[in-house]
N, C-alpha and C positions, 0 to 999 in steps of 0.2 A: 378721736380719729387721728389727730395730728401726731400723737405719741405712739401709735401702733407701729408705723414703719420704723422709726428710730429704735423702738423697743426690740423689734425683731432683729434689726441689724446689730444692736448691742449684744444680743444673745450670741450671734456669730462672732462678734468681737471677743467675747469671753472664750469662745471655742478656739479662736486663733491664739489667744493668750495661753490657753491650756496646751495647745499643740506646741507652742514655743517652749513651755516649761518642760515638755518631754524631749524636744530636739532643739537645744538652745543655739546650735550653730546656724539655724535658719532665722537670721535677724529680720528678714522681710515680714515674718509673722507679727513682729511687734508693730510694724507700720500698719499692717492690716487690722490689728487689734485696736490701734489708736484712732483709725479713721472713723469707725462708727461712733466712738465716744465723742469725738469732736463734732460730728454731724448732729448727734443728739443734743449737745450743748447749744448748737446754733438754733435748733428747733425750740428749745426751752427759752432761749433769749427772745424769740419772736412770740411764742405762745404766752409767756408771762409778761411780755412787753417790758423787759428790763435791759438797758436803761429806758426810762419812760419817755423818751423823746425820739422822734422818727429818725433823725440823722444819726445819732450815735447808735441807736438800735440797729439800723441798717448796716452800719459799718462793722459792729461787733458780730452780728449774726453772719454777715458776709465773710468776715475773717475766719470764723469757725468752719463755715461751709467750704470755703476755698481751700483751707488747709486740709480738711478731711478728704476732698477730692484729690489733691496733690499727693497726700500720703497713700491713698488707695492706689493711685496710678503708679507711684514709685514702688510700692510693695509688690504689685503685680509684675512690674518690669523686672525688679531685682530677683524675683523667683526664677526668671528665665535668663539671668545673667546680664540683663540690660538695665539701663537707668536713664532718667532725664539728667540727673546731676543737680547739685545744689544751685548752681548758677541759673540754669533754665527754670528750676522751681521758683527761684526768687523773681525772675523776670515775669513768669505767669502771675505770681502773687501780687507783684507791684502793679502790673497792668490792670488786673481786675480790681484791686483795691483803689487804684487811682481813678478808674471809671466810676466806681461806687461813690467815692468821695465827691467827685465833680458833680454827679447827678443827684447828690443828696444835699450839698452845700451851695454850689454855684448855680446850677440849673436844676432845681429839684424835680425829679420825675420817677415815680415808682415804676412806670411801665418800662422805661429804659433800663433801670436797674435790674428788673426781672429778666429782660432779654440779655443784658450783659452777663449776669450770673449763669443762666441756663445754657446759653449758647457757648459761653466760655468753658463751662464744665464738659459739655458735649465735645467741644474741640480738643480739650486736654485728653479726654479718654479716647477719642478717635486717633489722636497722635500716638497714644500708647498702643492702640490696635495696630497702627502702621509699623511700629517698632517690633511688634510680635508676629508679623506676617510669617516668619519661618515656622511658627507653631502649626500652621495649616498642614505641614507635612510631618508633624510629630505624632505622639501617641494619641489615642482616642480622647483621653481626658484633657489633653492640651488643646485639641481641636474644639471640644465642647466649651472650654474656657474661652478660647478665642472668639467663637461666634456669640457666646453669651455676653462677653464684654462689648462686642460690636453692636449688638442689639441694644444693650443698656446705654451705650454712648449715643447711638443714633436717636433714641427715643426723646432725648432732651429737646430736639428741634421741633418735630411736629406737635409734641405735647404742649410745648410753650405757645406756639403760634395758634393752635386750635383752641386752647382753653383761656388764654388772656387776650388774644387778638390785638386790637389797637386801643383798647380802653382799660386802664387799670382801675381797680376799686379805689374810691376816694379816701376811705378811712381804714384804720387798722382793723376795726371790727368787721367791716365789709370785706376786707382782704381775707380775713380768717374764715369767712363764710363763702368765699368765691369758689367757682368751679376749678380754677387754676390750683388753688391751695389743696383742695380735696383730691384732685387727680395727681398732683405732685406726690402726696403721701401714699396714695393707692399704688402708683407706679413704683415707688421706692419699696413699698411692702412686698410687691410681687417680683419686679425685675431685680431690685436690689437684693432680695433674699435669694433669687436664682443665681445671681453673680456670686454672692457670698458662699452659697452651697457649692458652686463649681470650684471656687478657690479653695475651700476647705477640703473637698475631695481631691483636688490636685496636690495640696500640701500633704495629705495622708498618703497619696500615691507615691509622692517623692520619698517619704519616710520608708514605705514598704520597699521601694526600689533600692534604697540605700541598704536596708537590712538584707535584701536578696544579694546585692553586690558584695557585701561583707561576707556572706555565706559562700558565694561562688568564685570570688576573685582572690588570687594569691597576693598577699599584701606586699611582698618584696618585689615581684616582677610586674604586677599590674595585669597579668593575663589570667585566664581561668585556672582554677585548681583542677585536679584530676577528675573528681566526681562530676563537676559541672561540665568539663570538656567532654567527657564520655557521654553524658546525657544529651548534650547538644549534637554531638557527632552522630550518635545513634539515630536521633530524630531526622537528621539531614540525609543520611545514606538510605533511609527508608523511603525517601521521596524520589521517585524515578525521574521527575523532571529536572532534578539537580545534577543528573549525570551528563558527562563523565565527572568523576569525583576522585581526587587524589589526596593522599596523606603523606606528609613529610614528618619523619621522626628525626630529631637531632639531639646531639649530646655534646656538651662542652668537653674538649679534649684535656686530659690530665688535670681535671679540676681539683682533685685531692691535693696535688702538688702545689696548686695556687694557695689553698688553705694552709698547707704545712709550711710553705716558705714565706708567705706574706701575711698570714693571719686570716681569721674568718671575716673580718671587716672587709678585706680585699676581695674575698670570695663573694660576699654580699654585693659589693660594688660591681663586680663582673656580672652577676645575675641580674641586677637592676638595669645595667646598661644593655644587656642582651634582651631583656624584656622590652625596653624602650625601642630597640632595633626591630624586634618582632612586630610590635604594635605599629610602628612607623611604616614597615614594609608590607604588612598584610592589607588586603582589601577589606572593605566593610563587611562583605559576605563571608570572609574567611573566619574560621574558628581557631583560636590560638590557646594552648593550654600548657601548663607546667605539670608533667605527669610523674616526675621523680625529682630527686635532689637537684641534678643539673641536666635533666632530660626534659625535652619539650616536644610537642607535637602540634602540627598545623594541618587542619583539614581545609582543602581548597575545592569548594563546590564549583562545578562547571569547568574544571581544569583537568586536562589529561596529564599523564605522567611527564610528557615533554614540557608542559607549562610549569608543572611542579618542580621539574629539574632547574629551569631558569630561575624560578623563585628561590630555591634553595641556594643556588649559586650567588644570587644577590645577597642573601643573608651571610653566606660564607665569606664573601669578599668584604662585606660591610664590617663584620666582626674582626676579620684579620687586619683591616685598616684602622681599627679603633685604638686610640692611645689611652692607656691607663696610667694614672699618675705614679703608681708604685712600680712601673716597669720603665726601662730606659728608652724603649722604642716600640712602635706599633708592630703587629705581626706575631706577637708572642702568645696571644690568646686566640685559639682557633676552635672550630667545631666540625664534627662529622655529621653527614646526613644520609638517610635512607628513604627511598620513595616507593610507594605502592599505589597502584590505581585500583579502585574498587571494582570488584567483579559482581555481576548480577546475583542477587540473593545472598551475598556473603555477609555474615554477621560482623559486628564491629571488632571483636577481639581477635579473630583470625586476620582481619584486615590490618590491625595494628601490629600483630605479630610478624606479618610479612614486611612491613616497613621497618620494624625493629631488626629483623634479620639482615636487611640491607644495611642498616646503620652499623651493625657489628661487623659486617663485611668491610665497610669503609674504615672502621677502627682497625681491623686486622690488616688492612692493606696499607696502613701507615698514617691514618688520621688526616684531618684537614682536607676532606674530599667528599664528593656526593656520588652515591650509586643509585641509579634509577632501577626500579623493580623489573621493568620489562625489557631493558636494553643493556643493563650492567655497564652503562657508560661511567667512566671514571673521569672526574673533572681534572683540569690542570691543577697541579699540587703546589701549594706554597711549601716552604721548608717545614716539615712536620715538627711539632713540639716533642721533645724527648719524653719518653715514658717516665 
């Protein structure tokens, strides 16, 4: 019975190791793979009673258990870009091991050691839950992981109090046959496996999201590629509740001359900087895509053409004010913009074509300006870049 829970967790540990072998940049998987192995070592130390004396056995098993819990908590946190950090991990480890040493050598008490370990592990995992509170507003798999970890952390307290109470078994043999020992391993087999399964599902979901991102995102600018942009834009304009909806088409002015005069590395630098400007300026609901070499499009759900005009002007002024190291002063890299507001029942391609037509009107009018689809407003013009 005692080896069933650790055995199940070790299977998940091997699964985490396999996942890391596939996606080696996810180092947190190594922590999650090591945690079940260390926990299993702690169980074996107790089951086989080695070292064969109570005090060193309690300390060695406690060291394995505590390190396993810390590695698991650290791995879960690092998956979400958070961490306890080595200093706090060492504080937790020293405090728990110090308590175990005191109540095994100075004032021997199996009961106190049981409470120290179980309540401390629950507290460590609840602290991790607190760090992960933002996951409550994240993807479904992240919310499942959050609540599974919360239940797993919380169970340490009532399980310990209800199964061992105020009287610990007097001998190692009696301890191994106690309700506390059996409920400990039953709960780990059930709740620990549920947590491990949620973690594995979350890790695989991360890998799938990365593959989808590599498929959909332009590597140079960090915005969507044309295929992904059009797919998302078509889905949005089909939703009536997202109306009004406007589209901004933009094109970097005289981009070929940048490549010809300063080299393709300079052109890539401009594209990267403009991609960062787009992502920084766009709202979370906006859809931004690179639909050609130096042509971009931004779909603005819930925004009329007047709002899209203001958005385009922020972009235009932001780019004109950007300094590039290969140019003597700002203002020499500009862009032109065309705007269209979606009409009821209009397919995406004609919608894009209207914004494109306005864009090329802006080009023909001298570049470095914005033309709105329904008003033909021409923005104040910076000195246009020569053709």
